[in-house]
N, C-alpha and C positions, 0 to 999 in steps of 0.2 A: 407511582404508575404501577398498574397491575401487571404482573409477570405472565407471559404467554408461554404455553407449553411448546416444547421443542418437538419438531417432526423429524424423528430419527431417520425415517426412511430416506428423506431427501439428503440430509447431511451425510448419512452413511454411503449413499450413492456417489456423492461428490468426493468423499474421502477415498472411496474405492477407485474411482476414475483417476484421481490424483496419483495414486500409487501405481495403478496398472499402466498408465500412459507416461509416467516419469515426470510428473509435476512436483509432487511433494512426498517425502518419505519421512517415517518416524526416525528421529535421530538415534543412533547407536542401536538400531533394530537387532543386530546380530547378538547383542548382549541383553536383550529383553526390553530395550528402548530406554529413553531418558525423559522423565516427565516434562511436558510442556516444551520440548525442544523438537524442531523440525529441520529437515534438510531439504533444499530445493534441488530437484533433478535436472536433467537436460532441458526439458520443456519449461519447468518451473523457473529455472534461472533466466531463461530467455524472456518469459512472461514478466518476471519481476524487474528485469532490466528495461523492458518496454513501459511498464508502469512508471518507473523512476524517470525515464526519458520524456514521457509524456508530460509529467509534472514539471520537470526542469525546463522543457521547451515552453510551457504555458507561463511559468512564473519568472523565469530568468531570461532566456534567449529571446522571447517574443515581446519583452518589455524593455523600456530604456531606464526604469527607475529601481531595478532589483539586480544585485550582483550575488554571486555565490561564494561560499566558504566551506572549508572542510577542517573542523577542529579535532583535536585529539580526544580520545575517550577518557584518558586519565588527566585530571586537571588539579590544580592546587586545592587542598581541602577547604581553604577559607572561601572559595567560591560557593561551596555547598552550605557553609554557615550563613553567608550573605543572602542566598537565595531562600533560606528557611528550610532546606530539605534535611539538614542534620537534626533540627529540632522538631519539625512539624510533618515530615513526609511519612505519615503512618497510616495504618489501617487497623481498625479494632479486630482482634483475633480472639476466637473462642475454640475450646476443645471439647469433644464429647468424652465424658468420663467412662462410657461403655466401650464404644468402638474405636476410640482414640483419634478419629478423623478431625480435621481442623477446618474452620469456616470463617469467612468474614461475617462479623456480627451484623453489619448493616445490610447484608444480602438475605438475612433470614426473616421470615414472617413471624416465627415464634422464637423469641430470644432465649427461651429456657430449655427447649427440647431439640434434640438432634433431628435434622430432616431425614437422615438415613435410617437410623434405628430407633429413634424415639427416646434415646437416653438423655440424661441430664447434661446440660452444658455448663462449662465453667464461666466465671465472670469474665467480661471482656478486658483484654489488655492491649495496649498499643504496641504495634510491631512495625519497626522501620523498614521500608521496602528497598533501601539501597544496599547493594552488594558491597561489602567492605573488603579491602585487601591491603597489602603492605607494599611500600616503595623501598626497595633496597633489601639488604640481606638480614636486617634485624627486625624481628616482628614486635615492636613496642608502639606505644601510643604516638610517639613522635613520627612514626613511619606510616601511620594510617593514611590511606587514600580510598577513593571509591570509584567504581564503575559508574559512569554518568547515568542518571535516571532519565535524562532528557538532553536533547541537543541544544536547547534554547540558550542555556547559560554561557556556552562557548561563544555564541554570537554576541551577547551582551558584553562579555569580557573583551571582545575584539571590536567593539563599536568604534572606538577612537582610531584604532589601526586602519580599519576598512575605510572609514570616512576620509581620513587623511591620504592614504595611498591611492585610493580610487577617485579622489577629488570629488566626492559626492556632496550634494547639498540636500538638506531636508526639504521635502519628503523623499525618503528612499528606503528600500528594503535590503535585507541580507537573508539569503536562503541557504539551507543546508539539508543534505540527506545523510543519515548516518545511524549507526547502531546505538541503542539505548538499552538499559538493563534495569529490570524491577523484580524483586523477590516477591512476586505475587503470592498471596495465600491461596487463592482458588483460581488458577489459571484453567482455561478450558475452551470448548467450542472450536476445536481444531486449531487453526492459527489466529483466531480472533483475539485471544488473551494469552500471551506468552511471557516468559521471563527475559527472553532475548528477542529484540525486535528492531525494526528500522523505522525511523521517523522521517517525514518531510516537513520541514518547518520554515516559516518566514517570520522574521521580526521586522515589521514595517515602521519606521520612525517618522513621526509627523509632529508638527507644531501643535502645542496645546490649544484647544479650541477648534482644531480641524479633525480631531479624532473621531467624532461621531460620523462625519462624512466619509472618512477612510474606512471606518468599521462597516458601514453599509456597502461600500465598494467591494471590500473583500468578502463579505457574506454573499453577495451576488456572484462574484467571480468564482469562488470555490464551489458553490452549488452548481453553476453552469458547467464546470469542468467534468463532472461525473455525467451530466446529460450529454455533453459533446462526445463522450466515449461510449454512448449507447445504453447507459443505465436506465431502466424503466422508471419513468417519472412518477408512476403510481406507487412505487416502492421506496421513494426518497422524500425526505421532508426536513424542515428546519424546526428545531425546538429551542426557544429562548429560556435561558436559565431563570428561575424564579429568584427574588432577592436572597432567600435564605440558601440557595444552592451555590451562589457566587463564591469563588475563591476569594481569599483576603485581599488579593491584589487586583481583582478584576472589577471594572466599572460596568461592564456588560459582557455577556458570553452567549453564544449560540452553538448548538450541536447540529451538525448535519447527520441525520440518522437514516439508516437503511432497514428495511423489513427483512431480516434474515429468517431462515426457517425456525430459529429459536427466538424470534421476536424482534421488535424495534430495538436497535442498539446504535450507540454512537460510532460514526465513521470518521468524523473530523470535527474539531472544535475551532471556532473563531472568537478570540477574546480580545477585549480592550484592557490592556494591562497597565494603563496610565503610565506614569513615570517610576513605578515601583521598583523595577529591576535595576535601572540605571542608578536610581537613588540609593539602593542598597549597596551596590558595588562601589559607588563613589564613597559611601560611608566606610565600608570595610577596607577598601584598598587605599584610601586616602588620596586617590587621583581625581582631579577635577574632570568630570565627564560631561560638562555642559557643552552644548553646541552654540557656537557663535554665528549669528546671521549677518553676513556682510551687508546685506541690503537694508535691514532695519536697525543694525547695530545692537541687536538684542542677545542676551545669553540666557538659555534655558535648557532644562532637561527634556528631550523629546518624549512624547507619549508613544506607546507601542501598540500596534495591532498585530495579533499573532494568529495567523491560520496554521494549525498544527494537525497533520494527517499521518496516519500510519500506513506504511508501505504494505505491510502484511494484511492489514484490514481492508485496504483498497483492493489488494489482489484478491482476497476472499470475496469481497463484493462483486468483482468482475466475474469471478468463477461462478458464484451462486446465481447472479443475474443472467449469465449466458447459458446456464445449464438448461437443457430441454430434453424431453422424452417424447417421441412420436411412435404410436403403435400402427404398424403396417396393416394392410388388408389381410395379410396372412397371420396376424396376431403377434408379430414379432416386435420387440421394443428396440428402437433405434435411438441412441443417445447423441446429443449435440452439445457442443460448446459454441454458441453463436457470439463469439468474441468480436469486438470491434477489430477491423483489419489492422489498425495501428497497434493493437495489443497483442494480436495473434503471434505466437512463438514462431510458427512456420507460415510464410505467406503463400508459397506455391509448392504443391507436390507433383512430381512428374512420374508418369507410368508408361510403360509400353503395354499395349493391350494384351500381347502374348510374348513369350520369350523365344521368338523365332522370327524368321523372315526379315532380319535386320532391323526389327523394331527396337530392341534394347540399345543398339548402337546409336540410333537417332535420338532416342530418349535420353541416353547418357550425355550426348553432346548438348542437348537442350539444357539439361540439368547443370552442366559445367558452365554454360554461357549465362544462365539465369542467376546462379548463385553468386556471381560477381556483383549482382545488384540487389538481390533479395535473399532472405533466409529460406532455403529450399530443402526438400526431402525427396530422395529417389527410392521407389519401391517397385519390384517386379515380381514379388512373391504372392501367390494366391490369386483367387478370382478378382477381377477388377472392381466388382461390386463390394467385395469385403474390403478391398484397399480404400475405396471411397468412404466406407463407414469408419474405418480407423481414422481417417483424416477429419471427418465430421466430428469425431469424439475429441480430437485434439484442437479443434478450433480453426483449422486451415481453410481460409476463405476461397482458394482456387486450386482445382486439380486439372493438370494438363495431361491428356492422354494421346499417345501416338498409336495410330491404327493403320489399317490397310490403306485408307485413302490418303494417309500422310505420305506413303511411299509414291503415290501417283501425283499429288498436287502440292505437296510441301505445306499442308495445313494441318492443324491439330484441333481437338476439342478442348474448350476451357469450361470446366464444370463449376458453376457457382454453388457454394455450400448450401445456402438456404433456399434459393428459388429453384435449384436443380437445373436451371437453364444451361444449355451446352452449345454456345455458338462456336463456329469454326473460325480460326484465326491463322493467318499465315505465319509460319515460323519466323520470318524476317521481321514481322511486326509484333511478335509475342512480348518482348521486353517492354516496348513503349506502351503496348496495350495494358499490361498488368500494372505498370507505373501509373497510367492514367486512371485505372479503376481504384487503385489504392488512394490516389490523391483526391479522387472524387467522393470517396466513402464518408458520409456524414452520420451514418448510424451503423449499428451492428448487423443490419440485415443485408447480406450479400447474396 
């Protein structure tokens, strides 16, 4: 697939906004930063939690056939031998003999010359992406263990435990959100490719022969999830893997791709992993992992459909898709994050129009009442128009303003982020009004 040129202005604006408004910071910035590591600030941590909650609600709490799990990051090293990661989890690495920079060989158009300085490249060598560490006080081969490169294997290793304890019958799924670590050769594009990241994965176990049906089911479900959270359908697509692209364990695989400013890139993968993983763990552990079907009296290794998404990539998608710039009649550029209300870190901002005449006292009481139900923000500094623009830039869907009329009839204005409509609502009705608007929101446009 032809590579598309990055549009640095758009990504630079998003990175700048993320730092300025407290979404994402460069890790260890006061020490000059740490490559490909990022910290989530006050708004970013809320947004990240909302992304994970939206996923968990969709695939666990709103279904009857999926349960959750939370596995440890450090696991028995034999797990990674069984999964093939010790032997085969590698990328081809090349070095430039002139500028000494390193690249993934399969990312280069010219395998012989450096894309940065034109210097000669070394021969490609395989580089294992797992972070290696040691368990216990002695650093020898017997103490080697790894930071997990994916969350999936913990699910497979617990298949029998979960099925038995939760009294589940095939078909069923196990979902997990957790940290993974890959020593990427060429991380980049902000939080798109990093060495430490969070995954949202489901391993859905089904009877062989029904796997194609469930594969199609999860393809549709996972694509629709992004649409339901307001992602522009024109920038979202599914791309089936060609036979020569498929992983050795996969019968079929599709990528959900988004058109980022740096081009179409994978957002989530849905794979039919057959019975490869359970078969390998059965072989390496010596434990019989076959499922016994009470109804048919059959024993078999279930096939697995795996939807695997990245929390950070999903979050970046929502940020990029929500980012908008509007030039006013005066020639000023106003920036918006048109986030779906379910994802917005702050749901309601409360302002007094001015800092006098009892307005701040009323506004603060509204703030304290509303924050019991919604993530809220109180601001009384600066002109109200400037306060609106700050909230537009952080994605807040509603702003409540206490003004002179409030003191007369106990109503406030509720400003909608995108339409700029400002209906008046009685203070007594404000909480149910906001709750109703949030519940009714089916798109990012508020």
